[in-house]
GUDOGU-119703 format. One record per atom (N, C-alpha, C): x, y negated, z negated; residue in one letter. Coordinates in steps of 0.2 Angstrom, whole numbers, plus 5000, padded with zeros to 4 digits. Each point is the difference from the previous one (the first is absolute). Layout:
! GUDOGU-119703
XYZa...
END
This chain:
! GUDOGU-119703
505050074827m500650015004m500150075003m500150015006k500150065003k500750005003k500250075002t500650005003t499950035007t500349985005f499950025007f500750015003f500050055004v500650025004v499849995007v500349955004l499950005007l500550035004l499850035005m500550055004m500049975008m500649995002a500049985007a500750015003a500050015007g500650015004g500449934999g500750015001g500449944998g500149955005g499549995005t500049955005t499549944998t500149945003g499649954999g499250015001g499950045005g499350025003g499750044994g500350044996h499750034994h500149964994h500549974999l500249964994l499649944999l499949965005f499749944999f499350004998f499550055002p499450014997p500050024993p500550054999a500150024993a500249954995a500449955003m500349944996m499449954998m499550005005a499449954999a499650034995a499950075000l499650034994l500349994994l500750025000a500449994993a499949934997a500049955004q499949934998q499349994997q499550035003e499349994998e499950044993e500350065000l499950044994l500449974994l500549985001r500449964995r499649944997r499749965005r499649954997r499550024996r499750065001r499550024996r500250044993r500750004999g500350024994g500250075000g500150035006h500150085000h500850005001h500250074999i500750015001i500150045007i500549985003i500150035007i500750035001i500050065002d500650045002d500050015008d500550015003l500050015007l500550065002l499750055004m500450055002m500050005008m500650005002t500149995007t500750045002t500349985006d500650035002d500649955000d500650035002h500649965000h500049935004h499550005005r500049945004r499749944996r499850014994v499749944996v500549954999v500750025001a500549954998a499949935003a499750005006g500049935003g499449964997g499650034996y499449964997y499950014993y500350054997g499850024993g500149954995g500549965002q500249954994q499449954999q499649995005d499449965000d499350034998d500150064999f499450044998f499849994993f499449984998p499849994993p499850064997p500550044998a499850074997a500550004994a499850044995r500450014994r500650045001r499950055004d500550055003d499950015007d500650025004v499950025006v500350075000v499750055002h500250075000h500150035007h500650025002i500250035006i499850075000i499650025004v499850085001v500250025006v500450065001p500250035006p499450025004p500149985007a499450015005a500350015007a499750035004a500250015007a499450005005a500249995006t499450015006t500150065003t499550055000p500150065003p500049995008p500550045003s500150015007s499850065003s499350015003i499850065002i500450035006i500349955004s500450025006s500750044998s500249994994n500750024998n499950044993n500050075001p499950054994p500449984994p500749995002v500549994994v499849944996v499849945004k499949944997k499350014996k499650045003f499350014997f500150034993f500550065000v500150034994v500349954994v500549975003r500449944995r499549964997r499549975005a499649954997a499550034996a499850075000g499550034995g500450004994g500650025000l500450014993l500149934997l500149955004t500149934997t499349984997t499550015003i499349984998i499850044993i500250075000a499950044994a500449974994a500749985002g500349974995g499749944997g499849965005g499749934998g499450014996g499650055001i499450024996i500250014993i500650044999g500250024994g500249934996g500449965003v500249944997v499449954998v499550005005a499449964999a499650024994a500050074999l499750034994l500249984994l500750004999a500349984994a499949934999a500149965005k499949924999k499349984998k499550045003l499349984999l499850024993l500350064997r499850034994r500349944994r500649985002a500349954995a499649935000a499749985006i499749945001i499350004997i499650065002a499350014998a499649955002a499949985007p499749955003p499250024999p499649955001d499350015000d499750015007d500449985005a499850015007a500649995004a500050035006v500549985005v499749985006v500449965004i499749975006i500650015005i499850045006g500550015005g499949965006g500549975003f500049965006f500250035007f500150075000g500250035006g500750005001g500250045005g500750025002g500250064996g500450045003y500250064997y500350004993y500349944998p500350004993p499450004995p499449995002t499450004996t499850074998t500250055004f499850075000f500250034993f500650004998p500250044994p499649974994p500049944999p499749974994p499250015000p499749995006m499350015000m499850074998m500450055003v499950074999v500050014992v500649974998a500250014992a499449984996a499749945002a499549974996a499450045000a499850045006r499550045000r500150064995r500650035001v500150064995v499949984993v500249944999l499949984992l499349974999l499550005005g499349984998g500049925000g500549975003i499949924999i499649985006i499549964999p499649975006p500449965004p499850005007g500449975005g499649965005g500249955003v499749965006v500650015005v499750025006l500549995006l499849955004l500449955002h499949945004h500250025007h499649985005e500250015007e499949935003e500549975002a500149935003a499849995007a500050065004n500049995007n499350025003n499949995006v499350025003v500050075001v500650044999v500050075002v500350034993v499750054998l500350044994l500750035002l500549984996g500750025001g500150074999g500550035003r500250074999r500150024992r500349964997a500250014993a499350004996a499649955001n499449994997n499550065002n500050025005k499650065002k500150064996k500650014998a500250064996a499949984993a500049934998l499949994993l499349994998l499649995005v499249994998v499850054995v500150065000r499850054996r500250004993r500649964999f500249994993f499849934997f499649975003a499749944997a499350004998a499849954996d499350004998d499649955004d500349955003v499749955004v500549985006v499749995006l500349975005l499849935001l500549954999a499849935001a500349985008a499649975003t500249985007t500149925001t500449995005g500149935002g499449975005g499750055003f499549985005f499450044999f499449975003e499450045000e500050075003e500350005006t500150065003t500750035001t500250054997v500650035001v500050075003v500450015006k500050065003k500250064995k499750065001f500150054996f499850004993f499849944997a499850004993a499450024999a499550015005e499450034999e500050074998e500550045001s500050064998s500350014993s500249954996a500250004993a499450024996a500150054995k499450034996k500149964993k500249945000i500049964994i499749945001i499949964994e499749935000e500449965004e499649965005r500449945004r499749944998r500549954999v499949934999v500449955004v499649965003v500449955005v500249944995v500649995000t500349954995t500349945004t500250025006g500549965004g500750014998g500549965003n500750014999n500249954995n500350024995p500249944995p500649975003p500049934999v500649955002v500349984994v500649985000r500449974995r499749934997r500149984994d499749944998d500249945004d500549995003r500249945004r499650005007r499850065002v499650005006v499349984999v499850034994r499349984997r499949924999r500649974997s499949934999s500049965006s500250035006l500049965006l499450025005l499550044997s499450015004s499649945002s500149954997g499649945002g500449955003g500650025002a500449955004a499749995007a499949945002p499749995007p500550025006p499750015005y500550025006y500349935002y500750005001p500349945001p499849975007p499949935000a499849975006a500550005005a499850015006l500450005006l500049945004l500449954999a500049945003a500350015007a499749965006p500350015007p500750005001p500449964996d500750005001d500450014993d499650034996g500350024993g500350075000g500350024995p500350064999p499650065000p500250055004v499650075000v500550054996v499750034995r500450044995r499850075002r500550045001i499950075002i500450044995i499750054997l500350054995l500150075003l500650025000v500150075003v500350054994v499650054999f500350054995f499850075002f500450054998g499850075001g499950054995g499749984994g500050044994g500649994996g500050034995s500549994995s500750025002s500150055005q500650025003q500249965006q499649965002g500149965007g499850055006g500149975006a499850045006a500549975005a500550055003r500449975005r499649985007r499550035001i499649985006i499949935000i499949974995f499949925000f500649965001f500550034998a500749975002a500150005007a499850065003d500150015007d499549965005d499449994997l499549985005l499849924998l500049984994v499749934999v500549955003v500750004998p500449945003p499949995007p500150065004p499949995008p499349975002p499550034996a499349985002a500049924998a500249984995i500049924998i500449965006i500550045002a500449965005a499649995006a499550045001e499650005007e499549945000e499949974994l499549954999l500349935003l499549965001p500249935003p500449974995p500549965003e500549964995e499649964995e499549965002a499649964996a499750034994a499850065002l499750044994l500550034996l500650025003r500550034996r500349954994r500049945002h500349954996h499549984994h499450025001r499550004994r500050054995r500350065002l499950064996l500550004994l499750024995v500450014993v499950084998v500550045001i500050074999i500350024995i499750054996a500450034994a499950075002a500550045000q500150075003q500450044995q499750064998q500350054996q500450045005q500650024998c500550045004c500450044996c500150065002r500450054997r500749965000r500450014995p500749974999p500450015006p500050065003e500550015006e499749965006e499449975000d499749965006d500149934999d500249984995l499949924998l500449965005l500650025002d500549965004d499850005007d499750055003r499850005007r499349965000r499650014995v499449975001v500149924999v500449984996a500249934999a500349975006a500450045004d500349985006d499549995005d499550045001a499550005005a499549944999a499949994994y499649934998y500449945001y500650004999r500549955001r500049985008r500050055004q500049995007q499449975002q499450024997a499449985002a499849934997a500549974995r499949944997r499350004996r500050054996v499350004996v500250004993v499649974996n500149984993n499850074996n500550034997v499850074997v500350014993v499750044996e500350024994e500050075000e500650044998l500050075001l500250024993l499850064998a500150044993a499850075000a500450044997p499850075000p499350024996p499949954995f499450014997f499749934997f499449985000f499849944998f499650014993f500349984994a499750014994a499349964999a500049945004d499549965000d499550015005d499950065003l499650015006l499349984999l499650014994p499449975000p499949925002p500549974997d500049925001d500149995008d500550035003r500150005007r499450015004r499650064998l499450025003l499549945000l499949974994a499649944999a500149955005a500749995001n500249945004n500050015008n499950065002t500250025007t499349995004t500149995007h499550005004h499950075004h500550045000l499950065004l500550054997l499850064999v500550054997v500150055006v500650035000i500150065004i500350054995i499750065000s500250054995s499750075001s500350044996r499750075000r499350004997r499650055000s499350004997s499950054994s500550014996g500050044994g499349974996g499850044995a499549984996a500149944996a500649994997s500149944996s500149945004s500250005006t500149955004t499349975002t499650055002i499349985002i499649974994i500150034994a499749974994a500249934999a500649985000d500349945000d499749955005d500050025006l499849965006l499249984999l499650054998t499349994999t499849974994t500450004995v499849964994v500249935001v500649995003i500249935001i499649975006i499950045005g499649985006g500549975005g500450055003r500549975005r500050055007r500049975006p499950045005p500750035002p500050065003a500650045002a500050045006a500650005003i500150055005i500350074997i499650055000l500250064996l500350055004l500650024998v500350065004v500150064996v499550045000p500050064996p500750045001p500250034994l500550055000l499950065005l500350015005p499850065004p500350064997p499750065003g500250064998g499750034994g499649964996a499750034993a499550055002a500050064997l499550055001l499349984999l499949964995d499449984998d499749935004d500549975003a499849945004a499749954995a500250004994d499749954995d500149935002d500649985002q500149935002q499649985006q500050045004k499649995006k499249994999k499850044995n499350004998n499849934996n500649994996n499949944996n500049945005n500449995005a500049955004a499449995005a499750065002l499450005004l499449974996l500050024993l499549974996l500049925000l500649974999v500149935000v499849975007v500250045005e499949975007e499250005001e499750054998a499350015001a499649944997a500349984994a499649944996a500249935003a500550005005g500249945003g500649964996g500350044995g500549974996g500750015002g500150035006g500750015002g500050045007g500550015003w500150045006w500550055000w499850065002i500550064999i500450005007i500650024999a500650005005a500350074999a499950045004e500450075000e500749995001e500450034996q500750005001q500350025007q499750065001a500250045007a499949955006a499649965000t499849965006t500249934999t500349984994l500149934999l500749985003l500149945003s500649985003s500149934998s500649975001p500049934999p499649965004p499950025006q499649965005q499250004998q499850064998s499350014998s499949964993s500450014995l500049964994l500049935001l500549975005g500049935001g499449985003g499750035004t499349995003t499549994995t500050054996r499550004995r500149934995r500649994998l500149954996l499849935003l500249995006a499949945004a499249995000a499650055001g499350005001g499749984993g500250034995l499849984993l500249934998l500649985001l500349944997l499749945004l499850015006s499749955004s499249994998s499850044996n499250004999n500050004992n500149954996p500049994994p499350034996p499549995004e499350024998e499950074999e500450045004s500050075000s500350034993s500549974999l500450014993l499649994994l499749945000t499649984995t499450054999t499650025005q499550045000q500250074997q500650035003a500350064998a500250004992a500249944997a500249994993a499350014996a499549985003q499450004996q499750085000q500150035006a499850075001a500450044995a500649995000a500550044996a499849994992a499849944998k499849994993k499450034999k499550015004s499450044999s500150074998s500550035001l500250074999l500350004993l500349944997g500350014994g499650024994g500450034995r499750014994r500449984994r500049934999p500549984994p499850034994p499450034998h499950024994h500150084999h500350035005a500150075000a500450034994a500449964998v500450024994v499650014994v499549954999e499650004994e499550075001e499850015006a499650065001a500350064998a500750015002l500450054999l500150014992l500249954997a500150004993a499450024996a499449975002d499450034997d499950075001d500150035005l500050075002l500550044995l500649975000a500550044995a499850004993a499749944998e499750004993e499550054999e499550005004r499450045000r500350084999r500450025004l500350065000l500450024993l500349954998a500450014993a499550004995a499449965000n499550014995n499650065000n499950035006r499750065001r500450064997r500749995000m500450054996m499850004992m499949944998d499849994993d499450034998d499550005005e499350024998e500050085000e500650035004h500050075000h500550034994h500349954997a500550024995a499750034994a
END
């Protein structure tokens, strides 16, 4: 039995793969602790850890000297907190999943000589992970080719991106049949925090569709709480069957039962889509310095598993035209579902758990 500390930013994109690894390591009889930031409140109650430790962290702002200094002080304080916690836990190894909240505990682990794995889920090495690579022993990646990872001077292992147990259990679910007059299920979500752009664009795009097609639609859409009423009203006027919620706890089951997804293209979303095998219109989060979501979406599109739609040029009319074309050609959706599934790595969590155990055992050998 080993003790592992997992380190992740407090959003779903970082916590979900960490949660998947925690589930697998616990199945193998190990002890798991989690270090993260205050945002974990929305997910931490479901995280399979012995203890959840909140460590101070901040995102440096180069453009604002005052905020940069404040962030530096917060990070320094976080390293101190993490040092004390890690000394008390005495883990055999640590695994970091990116985001600046990973920075203080990962640096502290290096100071204490605790071996560490750094996991990069995107097609592009993120800014935090670029800074953290020097403090890790192994870089695990979600994809064969990861931009900027080639410069890392440490061991690299392609594990894929871990998905939660429920997602893995649905990896064999067949793509739902599309009957000529049967229901067409569309799932819309924008990551763990929702996306206002979908509240603005999707309902009017659906309203553009022919009436006969609209009446076949069964839509489930994630909305921010403040957008629920206006989105519900828009769908009501379009006479479309819709279910709205700020968050779908049963998202994997909904993915398995849907014909088409409209979503962002974060790494966890891409992992779920490809393991279950569902086609998607992918709208990358704009403005990211690393363009990680755009690069993720381009990878899926190149494989034929989905279609990228840039937010800057997306309109209700263009989205409506895209939807009409796809929904009137069921064969294209079926083929895209198969292509998406060809990218999936349902056993990624086992590969990452094997790597974590190997690193922990290496520490025993040097003890």
